[in-house]
C-alpha positions as CSV (number, residue, x, y, z in Angstrom):
1,M,-85.3,-27.6,-38.5
2,S,-87.8,-24.9,-39.3
3,D,-90.2,-23.4,-36.7
4,K,-93.1,-25.0,-38.5
5,A,-91.4,-28.4,-38.5
6,L,-90.7,-28.1,-34.8
7,F,-94.3,-27.1,-34.1
8,D,-95.5,-30.1,-36.2
9,V,-93.4,-32.5,-34.1
10,V,-94.7,-31.0,-30.8
11,R,-98.3,-31.3,-32.1
12,D,-97.7,-34.9,-33.1
13,I,-96.3,-35.8,-29.7
14,L,-99.2,-34.1,-27.9
15,K,-101.8,-35.4,-30.4
16,R,-103.5,-32.1,-30.4
17,Q,-103.2,-28.5,-31.5
18,L,-101.2,-26.0,-29.5
19,T,-102.7,-23.2,-27.6
20,Q,-101.5,-19.6,-28.2
21,A,-99.9,-19.6,-24.7
22,E,-98.0,-22.8,-25.6
23,V,-96.9,-21.3,-28.9
24,E,-95.6,-18.2,-27.2
25,R,-93.6,-20.3,-24.6
26,I,-92.0,-22.3,-27.4
27,N,-91.2,-19.0,-29.3
28,V,-89.5,-17.6,-26.2
29,A,-87.3,-20.7,-26.0
30,L,-86.6,-20.5,-29.7
31,G,-85.9,-16.8,-29.3
32,R,-83.1,-17.4,-26.9
33,T,-81.5,-19.7,-29.5
34,I,-82.1,-17.4,-32.4
35,A,-80.6,-14.4,-30.5
36,A,-77.4,-16.4,-29.8
37,A,-76.9,-17.0,-33.5
38,A,-76.5,-14.7,-36.5
39,V,-79.9,-13.6,-37.9
40,T,-80.3,-15.1,-41.4
41,G,-81.8,-12.8,-44.0
42,M,-82.3,-9.1,-43.6
43,K,-81.4,-7.2,-40.5
44,S,-83.0,-4.0,-39.2
45,T,-81.1,-0.7,-39.1
46,H,-81.1,2.2,-36.7
47,R,-84.3,3.4,-38.2
48,A,-86.3,0.5,-36.7
49,T,-84.5,0.9,-33.4
50,E,-85.2,4.6,-33.3
51,I,-88.9,4.1,-33.7
52,I,-89.1,1.4,-31.2
53,H,-87.1,3.3,-28.6
54,E,-89.0,6.5,-29.3
55,F,-92.4,4.9,-28.6
56,E,-91.5,2.3,-26.1
57,G,-89.2,4.6,-24.2
58,F,-86.9,3.3,-21.4
59,R,-88.6,2.3,-18.2
60,A,-86.4,1.1,-15.3
61,Q,-89.4,0.1,-13.2
62,A,-91.6,-2.7,-14.4
63,Y,-95.1,-1.5,-15.3
64,P,-98.5,-2.9,-16.4
65,D,-99.6,-2.4,-20.0
66,P,-101.4,1.0,-19.9
67,G,-103.9,0.1,-22.6
68,S,-105.0,-3.5,-21.7
69,R,-107.9,-4.3,-19.3
70,N,-105.8,-6.7,-17.2
71,G,-102.6,-4.7,-17.3
72,L,-100.8,-7.5,-19.1
73,P,-98.1,-8.0,-20.2
74,V,-96.0,-6.5,-17.5
75,T,-93.2,-4.6,-19.3
76,C,-89.8,-3.2,-18.5
77,G,-86.8,-1.7,-20.3
78,Y,-87.5,-0.9,-23.9
79,G,-90.9,-2.6,-24.1
80,S,-89.5,-6.1,-23.2
81,T,-91.9,-8.6,-21.6
82,R,-89.4,-11.4,-20.7
83,H,-86.0,-11.7,-19.0
84,L,-83.0,-13.0,-20.8
85,D,-83.7,-16.4,-19.3
86,G,-87.3,-16.3,-20.5
87,R,-89.0,-15.5,-17.2
88,P,-91.9,-13.2,-17.3
89,I,-91.4,-9.7,-15.8
90,K,-93.1,-9.0,-12.4
91,L,-94.3,-5.7,-11.1
92,G,-91.8,-4.1,-8.7
93,E,-88.7,-5.2,-10.6
94,T,-86.0,-2.7,-11.6
95,W,-83.7,-2.9,-14.6
96,T,-80.5,-1.1,-15.4
97,R,-80.0,0.4,-18.9
98,E,-77.3,-2.1,-19.6
99,Y,-79.5,-5.1,-18.8
100,A,-82.4,-3.5,-20.8
101,A,-80.1,-3.1,-23.8
102,R,-79.1,-6.7,-23.6
103,V,-82.7,-7.9,-23.5
104,F,-83.6,-5.5,-26.3
105,A,-80.8,-6.9,-28.5
106,R,-82.2,-10.4,-27.8
107,D,-85.8,-9.3,-28.6
108,L,-84.8,-7.4,-31.7
109,A,-83.0,-10.5,-33.1
110,V,-86.1,-12.6,-32.5
111,F,-88.3,-10.2,-34.4
112,E,-85.9,-9.8,-37.2
113,Q,-85.8,-13.6,-37.7
114,G,-89.6,-13.8,-37.4
115,V,-90.2,-11.1,-39.9
116,N,-87.7,-12.8,-42.3
117,T,-89.7,-16.0,-41.9
118,L,-93.0,-14.3,-42.6
119,L,-91.7,-12.5,-45.7
120,K,-90.9,-15.8,-47.4
121,G,-88.2,-14.2,-49.5
122,R,-90.6,-11.8,-51.2
123,P,-89.1,-8.5,-52.4
124,T,-88.7,-6.1,-49.5
125,T,-86.8,-2.8,-49.2
126,Q,-84.7,-2.0,-46.1
127,N,-87.1,0.7,-45.0
128,Q,-90.1,-1.7,-45.4
129,F,-88.3,-4.3,-43.4
130,D,-87.4,-1.8,-40.6
131,A,-91.1,-0.7,-40.5
132,L,-92.3,-4.3,-40.3
133,V,-89.9,-5.2,-37.5
134,S,-91.0,-2.1,-35.5
135,L,-94.6,-3.1,-36.0
136,A,-94.1,-6.7,-35.1
137,Y,-92.1,-5.7,-32.0
138,N,-95.3,-3.9,-30.8
139,I,-98.1,-6.2,-32.0
140,G,-96.3,-9.6,-32.1
141,L,-95.3,-12.0,-34.9
142,D,-98.4,-14.2,-34.7
143,I,-96.7,-17.3,-36.2
144,D,-99.2,-20.0,-35.2
145,D,-101.8,-22.4,-36.5
146,D,-104.9,-20.3,-36.7
147,A,-105.8,-17.6,-39.2
148,H,-106.9,-15.0,-36.6
149,A,-104.9,-11.8,-36.9
150,E,-103.3,-11.5,-33.5
151,G,-100.1,-9.9,-34.9
152,L,-98.2,-9.5,-38.2
153,G,-98.4,-13.1,-39.3
154,D,-102.1,-13.3,-40.2
155,S,-102.6,-9.6,-40.9
156,T,-104.1,-8.1,-44.0
157,L,-101.1,-5.8,-44.0
158,L,-98.7,-8.7,-44.5
159,K,-101.0,-10.3,-47.2
160,H,-100.9,-7.0,-49.1
161,H,-97.1,-6.8,-48.8
162,L,-96.6,-10.4,-50.0
163,A,-98.9,-9.7,-52.9
164,G,-96.7,-6.7,-53.9
165,D,-99.5,-4.2,-53.2
166,Y,-97.3,-1.8,-51.1
167,A,-99.8,1.1,-51.1
168,K,-102.5,-1.1,-49.5
169,A,-99.9,-2.5,-47.1
170,R,-98.8,1.0,-46.0
171,A,-102.5,2.1,-45.5
172,A,-103.1,-1.0,-43.3
173,F,-100.6,0.1,-40.7
174,R,-103.4,2.3,-39.3
175,S,-105.5,-0.7,-38.5
176,W,-103.2,-1.5,-35.6
177,R,-103.9,1.5,-33.5
178,F,-106.2,-0.1,-30.9
179,N,-105.6,-1.8,-27.6
180,D,-108.5,-3.9,-26.2
181,G,-110.8,-2.0,-28.6
182,K,-109.7,1.5,-27.6
183,E,-107.8,3.8,-29.9
184,M,-104.5,4.8,-28.3
185,P,-103.0,8.2,-29.4
186,G,-99.5,6.7,-28.9
187,L,-100.3,3.9,-31.3
188,V,-101.8,6.3,-33.8
189,R,-98.5,8.2,-33.9
190,R,-96.4,5.1,-34.0
191,R,-98.4,3.6,-36.9
192,E,-98.0,6.9,-38.8
193,A,-94.2,6.8,-38.2
194,E,-94.0,3.2,-39.3
195,A,-96.2,3.7,-42.4
196,A,-94.1,6.7,-43.4
197,L,-90.9,4.7,-43.1
198,Y,-92.4,1.8,-45.0
199,G,-93.4,4.0,-47.9
200,S,-90.1,6.0,-48.1
201,A,-87.3,5.2,-50.5
202,S,-84.5,3.2,-49.1
């Protein structure tokens, strides 16, 4: 069953649309299943991991999001926001590098599968895929019912890529440099790195 088909069944049972929070909870549950199985389609390479690790860094102590007004989501390890069992991370928690690596592997598989779903089989180079996975890891997949760009799924960047306009897609990475309306220097540098990878020959 596809993700869309599953969401359709849940909506039919509830007789209403799903909220973003409900979609995210279902995606977490799906993610645990996805990570346990082989990712179908393209897989990211060390290039995606290097960008993610460079800009997320490793944090053994759980910390609030430095750019959001409410400090959410609480993050630990390599930018992870959930435990292996799907529980949200709480301030005061401490992770080992080994545990963080396991959670990162789970998270990476979820984003690889999600980006594959969003690409719909359209032509994509390895470097483009790596850049899109790194971007989605940071801004979210945004696979939901609305057309509001809350992540990669409804973004202008993805629309340009699917249309084959790779120059515009590369330029659109820069749009995702804000957090709660504030330009973040770290996000500026990350978007530059992702855009450069996206535009480079595989």
